[in-house]
C-alpha positions as CSV (number, residue, x, y, z in Angstrom):
1,M,0.0,0.0,0.0
2,S,2.8,2.4,0.8
3,E,4.3,1.9,-2.7
4,F,0.9,3.0,-4.2
5,I,0.6,6.0,-1.9
6,I,4.1,7.2,-2.5
7,T,3.7,6.8,-6.3
8,L,0.3,8.6,-6.2
9,L,1.4,11.5,-4.1
10,F,5.1,12.0,-5.1
11,G,5.5,9.9,-8.3
12,W,5.4,13.0,-10.5
13,L,8.6,14.1,-8.7
14,G,10.2,10.6,-9.2
15,V,10.4,9.8,-5.5
16,H,9.3,6.2,-6.1
17,K,12.1,5.7,-8.7
18,F,14.7,6.9,-6.1
19,I,13.2,4.4,-3.6
20,Q,13.7,1.7,-6.2
21,K,17.3,2.9,-6.7
22,K,16.6,3.9,-10.3
23,Y,18.3,7.2,-9.9
24,G,18.5,8.1,-13.6
25,L,14.7,7.6,-14.0
26,G,14.2,9.5,-10.7
27,I,16.1,12.5,-12.1
28,L,14.2,12.3,-15.4
29,Y,10.9,12.1,-13.6
30,F,11.8,15.1,-11.4
31,F,12.8,17.4,-14.3
32,T,9.9,16.3,-16.6
33,L,7.2,16.1,-13.8
34,G,6.7,12.3,-14.2
35,L,7.5,12.2,-17.9
36,F,4.8,14.9,-18.5
37,G,2.4,13.0,-16.3
38,I,2.2,10.0,-18.5
39,G,4.9,7.9,-16.7
40,W,3.5,8.9,-13.4
41,L,0.0,7.8,-14.4
42,I,1.2,4.5,-15.7
43,D,3.3,3.9,-12.5
44,T,0.4,4.8,-10.3
45,I,-1.9,2.4,-12.1
46,T,0.7,-0.3,-11.9
47,A,1.3,0.3,-8.2
48,F,-2.5,0.2,-7.6
49,M,-2.9,-3.1,-9.4
50,R,0.0,-4.6,-7.4
51,M,-1.7,-3.4,-4.2
52,T,-5.1,-4.7,-5.1
53,N,-3.7,-8.1,-6.1
54,G,-2.3,-8.5,-2.5
55,N,1.2,-7.5,-3.7
56,H,2.0,-11.1,-4.3
57,Q,5.5,-11.8,-5.4
58,I,4.3,-14.9,-7.2
59,S,1.9,-14.2,-10.0
60,E,0.8,-16.3,-12.9
61,I,1.5,-14.4,-16.1
62,K,0.4,-16.3,-19.1
63,Q,-0.7,-19.6,-20.4
64,S,-0.1,-20.0,-24.2
65,N,1.5,-21.9,-26.9
66,V,5.1,-21.1,-27.8
67,S,5.9,-19.3,-31.0
68,S,9.6,-18.8,-30.6
69,G,11.8,-20.7,-33.0
70,D,14.3,-22.2,-30.5
71,V,11.6,-23.7,-28.3
72,R,9.4,-24.7,-31.2
73,S,12.3,-26.7,-32.7
74,S,12.5,-28.8,-29.5
75,G,8.7,-29.6,-29.9
76,K,7.9,-28.3,-26.4
77,Q,5.1,-25.9,-25.6
78,L,5.0,-23.2,-23.0
79,I,2.3,-24.1,-20.5
80,K,2.8,-21.7,-17.7
81,S,4.9,-18.8,-16.5
82,F,5.5,-17.5,-13.0
83,D,7.1,-14.1,-12.1
84,T,8.6,-14.1,-8.7
85,V,11.7,-12.9,-6.8
86,I,14.7,-14.8,-5.5
87,V,14.5,-15.1,-1.7
88,G,17.3,-15.6,0.8
89,T,19.7,-13.4,-1.0
90,F,20.8,-11.9,2.3
91,A,22.4,-15.2,3.4
92,K,25.6,-16.9,2.4
93,S,25.7,-19.4,-0.5
94,S,24.6,-22.8,0.7
95,K,26.8,-24.5,-1.8
96,Y,29.8,-22.1,-1.4
97,P,29.7,-20.8,2.2
98,D,32.6,-18.3,1.6
99,E,30.4,-16.4,-0.9
100,K,27.6,-14.0,-0.2
101,R,24.5,-14.5,-2.4
102,E,24.0,-10.7,-2.7
103,D,27.4,-10.4,-4.3
104,Q,26.4,-12.9,-6.9
105,I,23.1,-11.0,-7.5
106,F,25.1,-8.0,-8.6
107,R,26.9,-10.1,-11.2
108,I,23.7,-11.3,-12.8
109,R,22.8,-9.4,-16.0
110,K,19.2,-8.6,-17.2
111,N,17.8,-11.4,-19.4
112,A,20.5,-13.9,-18.2
113,K,19.4,-17.5,-18.1
114,L,19.5,-19.1,-14.7
115,D,19.0,-22.6,-13.4
116,L,16.7,-24.2,-10.9
117,E,18.2,-27.0,-8.8
118,F,15.9,-29.2,-6.7
119,W,16.6,-30.0,-3.1
120,R,14.6,-30.7,0.0
121,Y,14.2,-28.4,3.0
122,K,12.8,-30.1,6.1
123,G,11.3,-32.7,3.9
124,D,9.5,-30.2,1.6
125,P,10.4,-29.6,-2.0
126,A,12.7,-26.6,-2.6
127,Y,14.6,-25.1,-5.5
128,Y,17.8,-23.2,-5.5
129,V,18.2,-20.5,-8.2
130,C,21.7,-20.9,-9.6
131,D,23.9,-18.8,-11.7
132,C,26.9,-20.6,-13.2
133,G,26.5,-23.4,-10.6
134,T,26.4,-21.0,-7.6
135,D,23.1,-20.7,-5.6
136,V,22.1,-17.1,-5.5
137,G,18.9,-17.8,-3.4
138,C,15.7,-19.9,-3.6
139,I,12.2,-19.6,-4.8
140,R,9.4,-19.2,-2.3
141,A,8.2,-22.4,-0.6
142,E,4.6,-22.0,-2.0
143,L,5.9,-21.8,-5.5
144,A,8.4,-24.6,-5.1
145,K,5.5,-26.9,-3.9
146,I,3.3,-25.9,-6.9
147,I,6.2,-26.5,-9.4
148,Y,7.1,-29.8,-7.8
149,D,3.5,-31.1,-7.5
150,E,2.2,-30.0,-10.9
151,Y,5.2,-29.5,-13.2
152,N,7.9,-31.9,-12.0
153,D,8.0,-33.6,-15.4
154,C,8.5,-30.4,-17.3
155,E,11.4,-28.3,-18.5
156,F,12.1,-24.9,-16.8
157,V,13.6,-21.8,-18.4
158,V,14.5,-19.2,-15.8
159,T,15.2,-15.6,-16.9
160,A,16.5,-12.7,-14.9
161,L,14.2,-9.8,-15.3
162,E,15.5,-6.9,-13.1
163,K,17.3,-6.2,-9.8
164,V,15.0,-5.1,-7.0
165,M,15.4,-4.2,-3.4
166,D,14.2,-6.7,-0.7
167,N,13.2,-4.1,1.8
168,S,12.3,-6.6,4.5
169,N,15.9,-7.9,4.5
170,E,17.6,-4.8,3.3
171,C,19.4,-6.5,0.4
172,M,19.3,-6.7,-3.4
173,T,17.5,-9.5,-5.1
174,Y,16.3,-10.3,-8.6
175,K,12.9,-10.6,-10.1
176,I,12.8,-13.7,-12.3
177,R,10.4,-15.4,-14.7
178,I,10.1,-19.2,-14.7
179,D,8.7,-20.5,-18.0
180,I,7.5,-24.1,-17.9
181,Y,7.5,-26.2,-21.0
182,R,6.0,-29.6,-21.7
């Protein structure tokens, strides 16, 4: 709710962009009064929609057939996509305890392909999100259970979307998309 209120009241000055650590956009919004009101309006509507949807980090995005050439050639179809964030980035790497996950997050580039690696946490299904073999965090337990129960026999393609701030743990994380193919 606070994201919506800040965007509604101060978005035309770019305050919400500074909070998201998008300083260049914040300055642009400041000097153009929210991109002449258009960017501010779009951001306000987007923040409102996130607020009314319960601000869930896990959201189903699409269910469609694949039309891209590389996946089509494999004969697989996209059946589901989930947008979520990597959790646990404030901790040290489970596989390499000398490395901080947050340091790895800074090395990930937008649109990079990541991997999901299955493991069990206290008997429940869990998935590491890995970059070049190093775990940079996990996916939320609820989503791990859905993926394991409903899509265990499928192929996953994980794409890094954008760096975001995890305000509850005061660390950087990454928004990712998990495309599921069958």
